[in-house]
N, C-alpha and C positions, 0 to 999 in steps of 0.2 A: 252207268247204271242208275236206275230210278230208285229213289227211296220211297218205301211204302209207309205211309203214316196210318196207324190204326186209330180209328175213332172209338171212344169208349161207348159201349151200348148202354141205353137207359136201363135195360133189364137183361142180365146175363143168366140164362137158364142153367148152364153148366155150373156156374159159381153157386147159385142158389141150391141146386141139388147136392152139390158137394157139402155145403154147410149143413143141410138137413141130415145127410148121411152121417157126417161127423158128430152131430148132436145126438142122433139116435145111438150111435156106437158108444159114445161117452156115457149116455144115460143107462144103457143096458149092459155095460161092460162086465159086471160081476153078478148078473142075474142068472138064476136057473131057468129052465124052460117054463115052469108054471108062472114065475114072476114075469117073464118075457111076454107070455100070452096075456097076462093082466095089463101090462104096459101097453100092448097093442090095442086092447079093448078100450082102455081109457083114452088113448089118442084118437081112435075112431070116433068116439063120442064127441071129442072136442072138434074134430073136423066137421061133423054133422052140424054142430052148433054154429060153427063159423059160416057154413054155407047158408044156413037159415037166417042168421041175424046180421051177416056181413060185418061182424065185429070180431077181431082177432083176440083169442084168449092166450 
């Protein structure tokens, strides 16, 4: 049998998306719907700033 050696990828998309999902779940755990909507609005603003300035907030 051949042994398969996995190389570590320089960027693992699945790992990054899981981390993002877990962070959002932790941040919004005890929020009601109105607070959750406000959280999403704030993060959309940060994403727009990141795209324009190329600096992560």
